[in-house]
N, C-alpha and C positions, 0 to 999 in steps of 0.2 A: 502493501499501500505505501503510496507517495503523496504528500499533500499537494491539494487543488487548486481551491478557490482562494485560501487564504493560506497563513503560514501556519495553520493548526495543525498541531501533532497528536497523535492518541494520546490522551489525557490521562494522566492517573485516574480520575474519574469512569472515562470510557473502559479503561483497563478492568477497572472494578466492576464496572455495568456488565461487561464482556462475561463474569462470571454467573452473575444471576440470569441473562439470556441464557447459557447454557442450562442451569439448573432448571429453568421452566420448560427448557426444549425437549430435555430428559426426562422430566419426572411429569409434565402435563399436557392434557390433550386436548386441543383447542377445537373448535366449530363441531363438536358432537351434535350440535342440533341440526345439523345439514344430513346427519347421516340417512335419518327418512327418506327427505325428498330426493338425495342424491341416488336412492336405492334403484330407482327406474332406469338409471343413466347406467350405473355400475354394478355388473353384476360380480360372483365370487370368482369370476377368472378372467376379468377384464384387463385389458391392457390402457393404463393411463399416463397421458403426460401433462406432467405440473409444469407451467413456466411462468417462475418467479418463486422459487422455493423456499427464499428466505431461511427460517429458522427450521423447516422441516415438518411445521405443522400439518399440512396439508399432505404431503408425501406420507405420513406417518398414518394419516386416517385414511388414505385411498389404499396403502398395503393392507390394513388392516379388513376393511372393508371388500378386499381382493385378494384372500388369502392366495388362491388359486393362480393369480393372474401375476402382471407386473407392472409396476411403478417407474417412468423415467422424469426425476424431477431436475429442471434445469435451472441453475444458478452461477451466475458469473463473480458475483462479490466475494471477493477475499475473507473479509469479515463476517458473513452470511454464512459461507462454507466452513469457516473455521468454527461454528456453532453445530450447524447441520449434520457434519460430518461425524461427530464422536457422539452427536444425540441419538443417529440412526443405528450408529452400533451398539451403544448403550441398551436399546429398545431390540436390539437381537431382529431386526426387519431386514432379510435377505431376498425378498423380492422388491429391492428397492436401487435404481441405478441413477447415480448423481453425475450429471452432465455439466461439466465444470465452464459453460460458455452461455452469453448472449445469444436471443433469438433476434433475428431481422429477416429483411427480404433478401438478401443477398450476403453472402460471406466478406468477412472484412475484420476489423478492428476498431473499437470507441473506446471513450473515456466514461466511464459509470461513476458517476457524483454520489458520495453519500454524504448528505447532512449533519453538520457537528450540531448539536441541541445548545443551548445558551448553559446548560449544566456541565459540558465537556462530553456527556456522553454522545453515543452516535446513533441518529436517527435511520437506521439500515434498513427499514420495512418501507422508508421512501428513497431510496437508489434509485437513482434513474441517470438515461441519457439523453444530454441535452446541451446545448451551445455554451462553451464555456465561458465567453462574455456576458451572455444573459444570466450566467448561475456566479458570476461574479456579484450581480447587481443584487442577488436574493440573500443568500446566506453562507457564511463558512462550510467548506467540505473537505472531506477526503477523496481522494480520486484513484481510481483503478483502471489501469489499461488491461481493456480485455476481447477478446475474442468473439467475434462472432460467426454465426452459422445459421441457417434456416432448417424449419421440420422437416421440409422435402428430402435434404441432405440426411438428417438425423434418420427417416424412414429406411432409407437406402443403408446407411453404416452401421445400423442396428437390427437390419434385417427383419421389419416390422411388416408381421403377415395382417395386422387387425390392429385397429385405434379406436377403443369405446369413448373415450371422452377427454376432453382438453381443458383445464382449468388454466386460466391466464391474467394475471394479476403484474403487468410489469410495467407501471407508472407512466403510461401514454404511449409507450412504443408497441402497443397492443395490433394495432394495424399495420405495422411493419413484421410484426410476426405473421400475422395472418397471412399477407402477399406471399410472403414465403412458404408459406403450407398448401397453396393451392393445389398442387397436385395429390399430394396427402389426402386434401378433403374431400376432393373428388374422388379419389381411389375410395376411402375407408369412410367417409361420412360418416365422422364422429359428432356426439353432442358436444357442446362445450358450454362452460362457464366464463364469461369475459367480463372485467370490470371495466367501466363505463365511464371516463372522469375527463368532462370535458377540458376542464383547467390542465390536467397530466398531457391530455390530447394537444392540446394548443401549444405546449411547449418544443413541439415537432413540426406543427405545422398540421398537425389533423384534428378534425373533430367528431364528434358522436353520429353527425349525419355521414358523412365518410365512409365511417365504419359499419353504420347499418346499413348503408347502399353496396359495401361489397359485399356482404353477406348475403342482401337480397339478391344480387348478381350471381351467385352461386347455387340460388333456391334454397337459401336458409330463411326462418323466423324467429323473432325473438320473443321469448317469454320472461315475465320477472316472478319472483316469488313472495308469496303476500308475509308479512311480518309474522304468520302463525306458522309459517314454516311448513305447511299442509297442501297449498293450493296454489298452482300457477296460472297465470292469466297471459294471452297474448299481447304484446307491443307493438303497434304500429308506428309511433313516434319515437325518434330518438331522445334517450333520455338518461341522464348520470344514475346508472344504477351497475348491481351484478346482474347481467343478463345472459338467460340461457339460451343460445341460438340451435335448433335443432333443423336439421333437413326436412324438408316437407315430405319426403316421402315414410319418416318417421314421426308425423306430427301426430299419429295415433296414440303415440306413449303420453302423450298431453292432456287427453280427452277425459273429462269427468274431473279436472283437476280443479 
């Protein structure tokens, strides 16, 4: 890790916070409330791609939901990886493959900015790729030089024979990732859960409208989950939310929700 938009270095506070992050990742399981609604997308032998692996909470959840399947969790940040790797080992989850790269519309390299909070700890859940000039105007950060690949390339390198579900939370880079997954989406027609955030998308010149339009062009429909975590509703207009995109030929799984 190198310093990015300021002279900030990994502070003593950040080092202490790392232990707290690691402890939580090892012994806690977040997102349990999603197990029931996700079950329609993730059978016990599912192949899942987790884009934006962070500390491994979703990867752990998916691995336990699909004990006879496999999870590919994609995370480029060195700080996040330093937490996720030991946490997955601690939990003895052998059906997870960690891919330490970023996802985009083409292979290459980029700079990942990890915000530094006022306390000195790292807001690594908000790590993102953006223009360094814009980043300097916002807040101090630590920077990672990362490699980028595409989901289409991963499908080839990992010899995927199926792909059931993709979860994507990559702080505004979601449309770039989807463009780099077009052949995989057309071949396997997975269901997706994508974070749609207009502010994050705007950092790289994208919008919720452009994301929704791209999915429509490959015949996917959007749904949002009610706060009760039981029912889905179709969504026609682009909006900020965790949006489930389902191929039209599989829309029957959403019936009666």
